Residue frames relative to the residue before (quaternion, step in Angstrom):
aa qw qx qy qz dx dy dz
X 1.0000 0.0000 0.0000 0.0000 0.00 0.00 0.00
X 0.3014 -0.7402 0.5689 0.1938 3.56 -0.80 0.97
X 0.5744 -0.5941 0.4354 0.3572 3.54 -1.15 0.61
X 0.1055 -0.8130 0.5724 0.0160 3.57 -0.75 1.07
X 0.1790 0.7620 -0.5961 0.1786 3.52 0.17 1.27
X 0.6485 -0.5080 0.3814 0.4194 3.54 -1.27 0.12
X 0.3775 -0.7387 0.5192 0.2055 3.55 -0.72 1.10
X 0.7798 0.2406 -0.1094 0.5675 3.56 0.95 -0.91
X 0.4990 -0.6408 0.4889 0.3184 3.58 -1.13 0.58
X 0.7682 0.1983 -0.1227 0.5962 3.56 1.28 -0.35
X 0.0615 -0.8336 0.5481 0.0291 3.60 0.40 1.19
X 0.5449 -0.5965 0.4726 0.3519 3.55 -1.20 0.52
X 0.6995 -0.4359 0.3513 0.4442 3.55 -1.32 0.14
X 0.6852 0.4769 -0.2806 0.4736 3.60 0.85 -0.97
X 0.6341 0.5145 -0.3313 0.4727 3.60 0.97 -0.79
X 0.6488 0.5261 -0.3123 0.4526 3.58 0.99 -0.82
X 0.6186 0.5218 -0.3368 0.4813 3.59 1.04 -0.75
X 0.6828 0.4926 -0.2863 0.4574 3.58 0.87 -0.95
X 0.6245 0.5265 -0.3288 0.4740 3.57 1.04 -0.78
X 0.6636 0.4988 -0.3009 0.4693 3.60 0.87 -0.97
X 0.6194 0.5492 -0.3289 0.4545 3.57 1.04 -0.83
X 0.6770 0.4920 -0.2939 0.4617 3.60 0.81 -0.99
X 0.6918 0.4865 -0.2852 0.4511 3.56 0.83 -0.97
X 0.6502 0.5195 -0.3194 0.4532 3.57 0.95 -0.86
X 0.6406 0.5120 -0.3233 0.4721 3.59 0.98 -0.81
X 0.6583 0.5008 -0.3122 0.4674 3.59 0.92 -0.88
X 0.6448 0.5124 -0.3140 0.4723 3.58 1.00 -0.80
X 0.6567 0.5060 -0.3039 0.4694 3.59 0.92 -0.89
X 0.7025 0.4359 -0.2528 0.5026 3.59 1.13 -0.67
X 0.4695 -0.7052 0.4073 0.3413 3.60 1.33 0.21
X 0.4186 0.6878 -0.4826 0.3446 3.57 1.09 0.73
X 0.7343 0.2534 -0.1756 0.6048 3.58 1.33 -0.26
X 0.3973 -0.6891 0.5487 0.2573 3.55 -1.02 0.79
X 0.6752 -0.4712 0.3720 0.4286 3.57 -1.28 0.29
X 0.6870 0.5099 -0.2817 0.4344 3.56 0.93 -0.96
X 0.6510 0.4937 -0.3180 0.4810 3.60 0.96 -0.82
X 0.6409 0.5130 -0.3223 0.4714 3.58 0.96 -0.85
X 0.6404 0.5293 -0.3248 0.4519 3.59 0.95 -0.85
X 0.6432 0.5182 -0.3205 0.4637 3.60 0.97 -0.84
X 0.6699 0.4926 -0.2991 0.4681 3.57 0.97 -0.83
X 0.6526 0.5052 -0.3138 0.4695 3.58 0.92 -0.88
X 0.5967 0.5784 -0.3542 0.4289 3.58 1.03 -0.79
X 0.6773 0.4732 -0.2857 0.4856 3.60 0.97 -0.84
X 0.6610 0.5297 -0.3089 0.4326 3.58 0.94 -0.90
X 0.7559 0.4195 -0.2289 0.4475 3.61 0.84 -0.93
X 0.4138 0.7030 -0.4727 0.3333 3.58 1.23 0.38
X 0.7393 0.3543 -0.2073 0.5338 3.59 1.20 -0.50
X 0.6495 -0.5247 0.3834 0.3948 3.55 -1.25 0.44
X 0.6797 0.4686 -0.2936 0.4819 3.60 0.86 -0.91
X 0.6350 0.5509 -0.3235 0.4342 3.55 1.03 -0.78
X 0.6933 0.4578 -0.2799 0.4811 3.57 0.86 -0.94
X 0.6424 0.5153 -0.3262 0.4641 3.60 1.00 -0.77
X 0.6789 0.4949 -0.2874 0.4600 3.57 0.91 -0.93
X 0.6337 0.5320 -0.3314 0.4534 3.56 0.96 -0.85
X 0.7269 0.4285 -0.2535 0.4730 3.58 0.77 -1.00
X 0.5786 0.5641 -0.3867 0.4444 3.60 1.06 -0.61
X 0.7130 0.4306 -0.2584 0.4892 3.56 0.94 -0.84
X 0.7292 0.4754 -0.2705 0.4112 3.58 0.61 -1.13
X 0.6765 0.4751 -0.2982 0.4772 3.59 1.09 -0.63
X 0.7867 0.4128 -0.1902 0.4178 3.58 0.86 -0.93
X 0.6660 0.4919 -0.3316 0.4524 3.62 1.04 -0.54
X 0.3825 -0.7602 0.4817 0.2093 3.57 -0.48 1.21
X 0.6448 0.5260 -0.3241 0.4500 3.61 1.18 -0.47
X 0.6226 0.4998 -0.3466 0.4923 3.60 1.21 -0.30
X 0.1533 -0.8401 0.5185 0.0432 3.57 -0.34 1.27
X 0.3271 0.7913 -0.4726 0.2083 3.58 1.28 0.05
X 0.7575 0.3721 -0.2139 0.4918 3.60 0.79 -0.98
X 0.5568 0.5412 -0.4071 0.4811 3.57 1.29 0.12
X 0.7372 0.4132 -0.2139 0.4899 3.57 1.00 -0.89
X 0.0626 -0.8643 0.4935 0.0749 3.59 1.16 -0.70
X 0.0687 -0.8098 0.5825 0.0091 3.61 0.38 1.19
X 0.6221 -0.5922 0.3638 0.3605 3.57 -1.06 0.76
X 0.6356 0.5279 -0.3490 0.4422 3.63 0.99 -0.69
X 0.6341 0.5071 -0.3266 0.4839 3.60 1.11 -0.63
X 0.6259 0.5267 -0.3327 0.4692 3.59 0.94 -0.86
X 0.6369 0.5532 -0.3234 0.4286 3.57 0.94 -0.90
X 0.7226 0.4243 -0.2702 0.4742 3.60 0.77 -0.96
X 0.6181 0.5227 -0.3537 0.4686 3.61 1.09 -0.56
X 0.6295 0.5161 -0.3301 0.4779 3.59 1.05 -0.71
X 0.6114 0.5710 -0.3376 0.4315 3.58 1.05 -0.79
X 0.6857 0.4847 -0.2738 0.4690 3.58 1.03 -0.80
X 0.3278 -0.8393 0.4062 0.1518 3.56 1.38 0.04
X 0.8774 0.0023 0.0256 0.4790 3.49 -0.97 -1.05
X 0.6019 0.5797 -0.3632 0.4120 3.60 1.06 -0.68
X 0.6843 0.4564 -0.2732 0.4988 3.58 0.95 -0.88
X 0.6439 0.5233 -0.3262 0.4529 3.58 0.91 -0.89
X 0.6800 0.5099 -0.2907 0.4393 3.59 0.83 -0.97
X 0.7013 0.4506 -0.2896 0.4704 3.61 0.79 -0.93
X 0.6284 0.5286 -0.3370 0.4606 3.59 1.10 -0.64
X 0.6480 0.4987 -0.3173 0.4804 3.60 0.97 -0.80
X 0.6389 0.5200 -0.3330 0.4588 3.61 0.92 -0.84
X 0.6695 0.4851 -0.2953 0.4788 3.57 0.97 -0.84
X 0.6036 0.5374 -0.3513 0.4727 3.59 1.10 -0.63
X 0.6561 0.5088 -0.3073 0.4649 3.58 0.89 -0.93
X 0.7145 0.4657 -0.2691 0.4474 3.59 0.74 -1.08
X 0.6847 0.4785 -0.3037 0.4582 3.59 0.86 -0.89
X 0.6232 0.5332 -0.3406 0.4597 3.60 1.05 -0.69
X 0.6514 0.4952 -0.3094 0.4845 3.58 0.95 -0.84
X 0.6615 0.5197 -0.3074 0.4447 3.58 0.98 -0.80
X 0.5355 0.6030 -0.4116 0.4245 3.61 1.12 -0.54
X 0.6883 0.4777 -0.2787 0.4695 3.57 0.86 -0.99
X 0.6301 0.5344 -0.3353 0.4526 3.60 0.97 -0.83
X 0.7014 0.4661 -0.2710 0.4662 3.57 0.88 -0.94
X 0.6195 0.5303 -0.3463 0.4637 3.58 1.06 -0.67
X 0.6463 0.5151 -0.3145 0.4670 3.60 0.98 -0.83
X 0.6989 0.4407 -0.2563 0.5016 3.57 1.07 -0.77
X 0.3926 -0.7461 0.4437 0.3038 3.57 1.37 0.01
X 0.4208 0.6662 -0.4878 0.3757 3.55 1.06 0.83
X 0.2274 -0.8325 0.4956 0.0984 3.54 0.19 1.37
X 0.6452 0.5405 -0.3277 0.4291 3.60 0.91 -0.90
X 0.6993 0.4511 -0.2754 0.4813 3.60 0.85 -0.93
X 0.6086 0.5427 -0.3529 0.4588 3.59 1.05 -0.68
X 0.6488 0.5054 -0.3087 0.4778 3.58 1.03 -0.80
X 0.6359 0.5211 -0.3307 0.4633 3.60 0.98 -0.79
X 0.6673 0.4893 -0.2993 0.4751 3.58 0.93 -0.90
X 0.6342 0.5198 -0.3309 0.4669 3.57 1.03 -0.74
X 0.6234 0.5363 -0.3333 0.4611 3.59 1.04 -0.76
X 0.6425 0.5061 -0.3159 0.4809 3.58 0.97 -0.84
X 0.6466 0.5284 -0.3099 0.4546 3.56 0.92 -0.94
X 0.6740 0.4929 -0.2892 0.4682 3.60 0.91 -0.92
X 0.6338 0.5167 -0.3328 0.4697 3.59 1.00 -0.76
X 0.6379 0.5200 -0.3253 0.4656 3.59 1.00 -0.80
X 0.6498 0.5199 -0.3129 0.4577 3.58 0.89 -0.95
X 0.6894 0.4844 -0.2858 0.4565 3.58 0.83 -0.98
X 0.6466 0.4986 -0.3239 0.4779 3.59 1.01 -0.72
X 0.6577 0.5173 -0.3184 0.4455 3.60 0.88 -0.89
X 0.6022 0.5564 -0.3510 0.4523 3.61 1.12 -0.58
X 0.7119 0.4606 -0.2432 0.4711 3.59 1.16 -0.62
X 0.6249 0.5513 -0.3371 0.4380 3.59 1.22 -0.34
X 0.7445 -0.3988 0.2924 0.4486 3.58 -1.33 0.11
X 0.4344 -0.7518 0.4400 0.2289 3.57 -0.40 1.29
X 0.6722 0.4949 -0.3069 0.4572 3.60 0.88 -0.91
X 0.6641 0.4966 -0.2966 0.4737 3.56 0.96 -0.86
X 0.6375 0.5174 -0.3264 0.4683 3.60 0.95 -0.84
X 0.6587 0.5100 -0.3043 0.4620 3.60 0.89 -0.94
X 0.6578 0.5173 -0.3035 0.4556 3.58 0.90 -0.95
X 0.7161 0.4523 -0.2607 0.4634 3.60 0.81 -1.00
X 0.6234 0.5189 -0.3499 0.4687 3.61 1.03 -0.68
X 0.6580 0.5043 -0.3146 0.4623 3.58 0.89 -0.89
X 0.6324 0.5274 -0.3212 0.4677 3.57 1.02 -0.81
X 0.7170 0.4456 -0.2618 0.4677 3.59 0.82 -0.98
X 0.6183 0.5231 -0.3535 0.4681 3.61 1.05 -0.60
X 0.6469 0.5116 -0.3252 0.4626 3.59 1.06 -0.67
X 0.7156 0.4091 -0.2317 0.5166 3.59 1.27 -0.43
X 0.3769 0.7866 -0.4448 0.2032 3.59 1.29 -0.04
X 0.6075 0.5694 -0.3618 0.4194 3.61 1.09 -0.56
X 0.7069 0.4225 -0.2486 0.5099 3.58 1.23 -0.46
X 0.6038 0.5578 -0.3461 0.4522 3.56 1.32 0.02
X 0.0468 -0.8237 0.5647 0.0196 3.53 -1.25 0.31
X 0.7306 -0.4214 0.3291 0.4247 3.49 -1.39 -0.07
X 0.7751 0.2348 -0.2182 0.5445 3.56 -0.23 1.26
X 0.6355 -0.5658 0.3783 0.3645 3.53 -1.28 0.36
X 0.6856 0.4774 -0.3072 0.4558 3.63 1.15 -0.37
X 0.3654 -0.7925 0.4332 0.2252 3.62 1.33 -0.02
X 0.2963 0.7835 -0.5066 0.2042 3.62 1.13 0.44
X 0.7529 0.2596 -0.1590 0.5834 3.59 0.92 -0.90
X 0.3199 -0.7884 0.4990 0.1645 3.56 -0.38 1.27
X 0.5801 -0.5658 0.4566 0.3671 3.53 -1.25 0.51
X 0.4287 -0.6692 0.5417 0.2736 3.55 -1.11 0.72
X 0.6744 -0.4641 0.3709 0.4385 3.58 -1.28 0.20
X 0.6421 0.5248 -0.3189 0.4590 3.58 0.96 -0.86
X 0.6593 0.4990 -0.3063 0.4717 3.60 0.95 -0.84
X 0.6496 0.5142 -0.3236 0.4571 3.60 0.93 -0.85
X 0.6458 0.5063 -0.3202 0.4734 3.60 0.98 -0.80
X 0.6606 0.5025 -0.3011 0.4694 3.59 0.98 -0.85
X 0.6120 0.5345 -0.3395 0.4739 3.59 1.04 -0.75
X 0.6518 0.5084 -0.3140 0.4669 3.60 0.93 -0.85
X 0.6128 0.5329 -0.3430 0.4721 3.60 1.06 -0.74
X 0.6683 0.5019 -0.2950 0.4631 3.57 0.90 -0.93
X 0.6297 0.5285 -0.3309 0.4632 3.58 1.00 -0.82
X 0.6451 0.5338 -0.3217 0.4421 3.59 0.98 -0.76
X 0.5816 0.5834 -0.3729 0.4270 3.59 1.18 -0.45
X 0.5422 0.6182 -0.4066 0.3981 3.60 1.15 -0.41
X 0.6926 0.4879 -0.2723 0.4562 3.59 1.04 -0.77
X 0.5765 0.6155 -0.3781 0.3819 3.61 1.21 -0.31
């Protein structure tokens, strides 16, 4: 196994996805311990591209079980990053929940299942993060939901049905 550390102190979004992919595979193959992986992720998520790339990969790749298993060392470093992790996780929860409905309407069962998996990973992670911070950020984002939409640029606003479904998903965090 070659050493897979971050080559750049500010990797691009795509580089961050690839880095997360390599590390997650090594971790799944028991080539990296939870603690070593946590140290590496801690460095990666210090930048905007790093945190976006990490979550883009870890949430969406069904073969990456990291956010399903949530080792305590990973939870610790994600909690350390505070609002940045909470915010990106909530945004992904909102978008993936809305996409479940879009895919169901299009009768695309596979994509609906993928979006549901992302939504469930977000919910489970949010349950492990700082409760007060999660509550504060969810309330803030729910109050802004009328100005939010499908994607990071918010061009296509959420429908009433999507907003109601997002609220249902948010309520699952308290269960």
